[in-house]
MISEDO-354324 format. One record per residue: x negated, y negated, z negated of N, C-alpha, C, CB in turn. Coordinates in Angstrom, 3 decimals. Glycine has a CB too. Layout:
<site <X Y Z> <X Y Z> <X Y Z> <X Y Z>>
...
This chain:
<site <-7.050 6.192 -0.211> <-6.243 6.762 -1.448> <-5.081 5.769 -1.077> <-7.006 6.610 -3.204>>
<site <-3.978 6.096 -1.236> <-2.622 5.391 -1.389> <-2.547 4.524 -2.456> <-1.532 6.295 -1.551>>
<site <-2.104 3.599 -2.331> <-1.717 2.542 -3.412> <-1.001 2.952 -4.455> <-0.983 1.504 -2.929>>
<site <-0.092 3.626 -4.188> <0.954 4.056 -5.472> <-0.043 5.288 -6.213> <2.823 4.833 -4.798>>
<site <-0.807 6.111 -5.578> <-1.730 6.813 -5.983> <-2.772 6.044 -7.278> <-2.402 7.178 -4.672>>
<site <-3.186 5.136 -6.624> <-4.322 4.350 -7.472> <-3.669 3.779 -8.565> <-5.101 3.167 -6.685>>
<site <-2.393 3.279 -8.440> <-1.580 2.424 -9.569> <-1.317 3.487 -10.534> <-0.079 1.650 -9.055>>
<site <-0.896 4.790 -10.186> <-0.438 5.834 -11.282> <-1.881 6.094 -12.012> <0.324 7.401 -10.562>>
<site <-3.001 6.192 -11.305> <-4.192 6.542 -12.079> <-4.602 5.422 -12.941> <-5.327 6.932 -11.191>>
<site <-4.520 4.350 -12.487> <-4.807 3.174 -13.314> <-3.934 2.967 -14.655> <-4.623 1.974 -12.425>>
<site <-2.849 3.382 -14.500> <-1.585 3.486 -15.476> <-2.128 4.605 -16.591> <-0.004 4.069 -14.571>>
<site <-2.779 5.580 -16.215> <-3.198 6.558 -17.080> <-4.713 6.434 -17.684> <-3.023 7.797 -16.351>>
<site <-5.291 5.209 -17.215> <-6.754 4.780 -17.717> <-6.622 3.969 -18.931> <-7.591 3.900 -16.621>>
<site <-7.694 3.986 -19.502> <-7.548 2.934 -20.828> <-7.379 1.532 -20.518> <-8.829 2.938 -21.763>>
<site <-7.447 1.167 -19.334> <-7.301 -0.104 -18.942> <-5.718 -0.409 -18.833> <-8.085 -0.309 -17.632>>
<site <-5.026 0.643 -18.552> <-3.401 0.653 -18.416> <-2.846 -0.672 -17.692> <-2.669 0.733 -19.987>>
<site <-3.443 -0.693 -16.330> <-3.029 -1.988 -15.454> <-1.581 -1.623 -15.193> <-3.960 -2.245 -13.917>>
<site <-0.965 -2.499 -15.274> <0.698 -2.541 -14.778> <0.687 -2.880 -13.217> <1.708 -3.896 -15.669>>
<site <1.897 -2.735 -12.586> <2.070 -3.199 -11.227> <2.030 -4.598 -11.239> <3.300 -2.737 -10.600>>
<site <2.548 -5.284 -12.311> <2.859 -6.709 -12.321> <1.502 -7.250 -12.411> <3.841 -7.202 -13.504>>
<site <0.550 -6.714 -13.321> <-0.799 -7.149 -13.475> <-1.465 -6.926 -12.264> <-1.492 -6.505 -14.561>>
<site <-1.556 -5.900 -11.580> <-1.980 -5.768 -10.195> <-1.812 -6.963 -9.174> <-1.269 -4.657 -9.678>>
<site <-0.357 -7.145 -9.070> <0.239 -8.025 -8.184> <-0.458 -9.689 -8.654> <2.055 -7.821 -8.362>>
<site <-0.571 -9.745 -10.020> <-1.330 -10.867 -10.260> <-2.739 -11.057 -9.841> <-1.300 -11.019 -11.461>>
<site <-3.544 -10.032 -9.964> <-4.991 -9.847 -9.716> <-4.943 -10.054 -7.994> <-5.623 -8.170 -10.336>>
<site <-4.191 -9.641 -7.274> <-4.525 -9.819 -5.777> <-3.547 -11.012 -5.303> <-4.251 -8.329 -4.848>>
<site <-2.760 -11.611 -6.237> <-2.435 -13.103 -5.859> <-1.048 -12.747 -4.976> <-3.846 -14.004 -4.848>>
<site <-0.307 -11.800 -5.282> <1.140 -11.463 -4.807> <1.803 -11.369 -5.786> <1.385 -10.313 -4.059>>
<site <3.523 -11.100 -5.244> <4.387 -10.781 -6.163> <4.491 -9.497 -6.589> <5.431 -11.135 -5.827>>
<site <5.154 -9.009 -7.623> <5.180 -7.437 -7.958> <6.273 -6.834 -6.973> <5.623 -7.098 -9.673>>
<site <7.169 -7.567 -6.569> <8.126 -6.940 -5.453> <7.277 -6.703 -4.109> <9.466 -8.014 -5.104>>
<site <6.528 -7.712 -3.747> <5.451 -7.228 -2.608> <4.907 -6.022 -2.868> <4.259 -8.130 -2.424>>
<site <4.205 -5.687 -3.934> <3.447 -4.610 -4.334> <4.484 -3.502 -4.308> <2.730 -4.827 -5.716>>
<site <5.905 -3.430 -4.903> <6.814 -2.540 -4.874> <7.138 -2.228 -3.345> <7.943 -3.007 -5.688>>
<site <6.948 -3.027 -2.414> <7.422 -2.697 -1.094> <6.287 -2.241 -0.401> <8.087 -3.820 -0.374>>
<site <4.998 -2.556 -0.838> <3.928 -1.803 -0.309> <3.661 -0.318 -0.769> <2.805 -2.548 -0.569>>
<site <4.057 -0.018 -1.981> <4.035 1.202 -2.334> <5.195 1.906 -1.866> <3.872 1.283 -3.623>>
<site <6.245 1.546 -1.527> <7.514 2.385 -0.879> <7.359 2.594 0.609> <8.967 1.589 -1.085>>
<site <6.235 1.876 0.853> <6.345 1.752 2.456> <7.053 0.898 3.336> <6.759 2.748 2.886>>
<site <7.779 -0.056 2.582> <8.882 -0.665 3.473> <8.131 -2.213 4.023> <10.522 -0.918 2.420>>
<site <6.786 -2.120 3.590> <6.019 -3.539 4.126> <4.659 -3.097 4.166> <6.148 -4.991 3.087>>
<site <4.026 -3.663 5.033> <2.568 -3.643 5.391> <2.009 -4.763 4.873> <2.269 -3.582 6.833>>
<site <0.699 -4.655 4.297> <-0.035 -5.909 3.864> <-0.485 -6.605 5.018> <-1.226 -5.639 2.963>>
<site <-0.434 -7.878 4.837> <-1.532 -8.852 5.930> <-2.766 -8.498 5.798> <-1.638 -10.467 5.694>>
<site <-3.692 -8.788 6.664> <-5.060 -8.408 6.767> <-5.649 -8.933 5.196> <-5.834 -9.196 8.225>>
<site <-5.257 -10.177 4.921> <-5.984 -10.949 3.869> <-5.607 -10.182 2.560> <-5.542 -12.588 3.824>>
<site <-4.170 -9.752 2.566> <-3.778 -8.985 1.308> <-4.587 -7.780 1.255> <-2.259 -8.596 1.259>>
<site <-4.513 -6.783 2.315> <-5.283 -5.459 2.306> <-6.807 -5.726 1.761> <-5.318 -4.799 3.891>>
<site <-7.428 -7.115 2.361> <-8.809 -7.031 1.820> <-8.867 -7.522 0.509> <-9.782 -7.755 2.622>>
<site <-7.874 -8.228 -0.205> <-7.701 -8.228 -1.577> <-7.434 -7.164 -2.449> <-6.896 -8.928 -1.777>>
<site <-6.617 -6.446 -1.886> <-6.294 -5.013 -2.574> <-7.358 -4.128 -2.525> <-5.140 -4.261 -1.935>>
<site <-8.367 -4.262 -1.294> <-9.466 -3.361 -1.433> <-10.506 -3.755 -2.360> <-10.047 -3.146 -0.212>>
<site <-10.665 -5.160 -2.497> <-11.618 -5.573 -3.385> <-11.216 -5.286 -5.000> <-11.838 -7.068 -3.079>>
<site <-10.028 -5.299 -5.278> <-9.340 -5.380 -6.716> <-9.241 -3.728 -7.068> <-7.602 -6.261 -6.675>>
<site <-9.354 -2.862 -5.836> <-9.354 -1.256 -6.029> <-10.955 -0.743 -6.048> <-8.449 -0.442 -4.630>>
<site <-11.846 -1.731 -5.641> <-13.252 -1.467 -5.603> <-13.365 -0.390 -4.325> <-13.816 -0.855 -7.138>>
<site <-12.435 -0.773 -3.374> <-12.647 -0.139 -2.083> <-11.666 1.330 -1.923> <-14.343 0.183 -1.979>>
<site <-11.080 1.590 -3.056> <-10.540 2.967 -2.986> <-9.148 2.901 -2.145> <-10.309 3.578 -4.539>>
<site <-8.409 1.571 -1.952> <-7.292 1.550 -1.113> <-7.954 0.482 -0.269> <-5.787 1.242 -1.797>>
<site <-7.748 0.955 1.136> <-8.221 -0.033 2.286> <-6.995 0.008 3.043> <-9.615 0.412 3.224>>
<site <-7.088 -0.900 4.247> <-6.181 -1.396 5.246> <-5.649 0.198 5.753> <-7.027 -2.499 6.536>>
<site <-6.406 0.849 6.119> <-6.241 2.135 6.747> <-5.156 2.899 6.127> <-7.479 2.909 6.699>>
<site <-5.257 2.815 4.732> <-4.442 3.525 3.863> <-2.728 3.218 4.091> <-4.967 3.118 2.391>>
<site <-2.583 2.112 4.603> <-1.320 1.519 4.966> <-0.843 1.819 6.174> <-1.340 0.232 4.905>>
<site <-1.459 2.619 6.942> <-1.154 2.950 8.462> <-0.874 4.328 8.544> <-2.336 2.627 9.472>>
<site <0.338 4.880 9.060> <0.362 6.126 9.003> <0.160 6.754 10.658> <1.706 6.478 8.230>>
<site <0.057 8.219 10.617> <-0.220 8.762 12.007> <0.837 8.404 12.956> <-0.359 10.273 12.007>>
<site <2.113 8.018 12.575> <3.304 7.694 13.397> <3.111 6.329 14.105> <4.606 7.663 12.496>>
<site <2.423 5.506 13.345> <2.154 4.220 14.130> <1.314 4.321 15.120> <1.668 3.204 13.396>>
<site <0.627 5.319 15.316> <-0.292 5.418 16.724> <0.791 6.247 17.928> <-2.011 6.559 16.367>>
<site <1.871 6.470 17.520> <2.646 6.960 18.777> <3.297 5.856 19.686> <3.803 7.901 18.315>>
<site <3.358 6.129 20.915> <4.310 5.058 21.653> <5.570 4.890 21.258> <4.489 5.301 22.980>>
<site <5.876 3.815 21.407> <7.471 3.482 20.753> <8.639 4.566 21.218> <8.067 1.830 21.365>>
<site <8.701 4.979 22.396> <9.646 6.059 22.693> <9.618 7.316 21.976> <9.528 6.382 23.960>>
<site <8.521 7.603 21.506> <8.188 8.916 20.877> <8.697 8.597 19.396> <6.474 9.361 20.992>>
<site <8.269 7.634 18.729> <8.648 7.091 17.466> <10.257 7.247 17.365> <8.140 5.536 17.346>>
<site <10.837 6.485 18.321> <12.287 6.099 18.505> <12.977 7.562 18.411> <12.602 5.241 20.052>>
<site <12.488 8.404 19.449> <12.946 9.945 19.358> <12.983 10.709 18.217> <12.202 10.710 20.093>>
<site <11.801 10.562 17.511> <11.532 11.193 16.075> <12.473 10.626 15.024> <10.010 10.907 15.570>>
<site <12.697 9.409 14.976> <13.557 8.870 14.036> <15.073 9.425 14.345> <13.432 7.278 14.088>>
<site <15.486 9.501 15.479> <16.918 10.317 16.091> <17.080 11.667 15.659> <16.957 10.468 17.722>>
<site <15.866 12.435 15.538> <15.809 13.771 15.375> <15.809 13.825 13.857> <14.600 14.451 16.101>>
<site <15.099 13.120 13.119> <14.724 13.641 11.633> <16.198 13.025 10.998> <12.987 12.855 10.818>>
């Protein structure tokens, strides 16, 4: 599950966990969580582990890796120029 989807789900739950509260629970800043949600940053292994723990395993390190990351650099570079 994507972190953004999990946070939306939590915002609708009776617990109403905010992004800021989530950041505190995993031990990082709300700006870091914002960057993770938008895809502008990937978590360290330690942060990914803490996110997985707080989300009861619903968000894992694999959820931060896109299929494009598995492509060799020349293919990624070409795709970014075409897009």
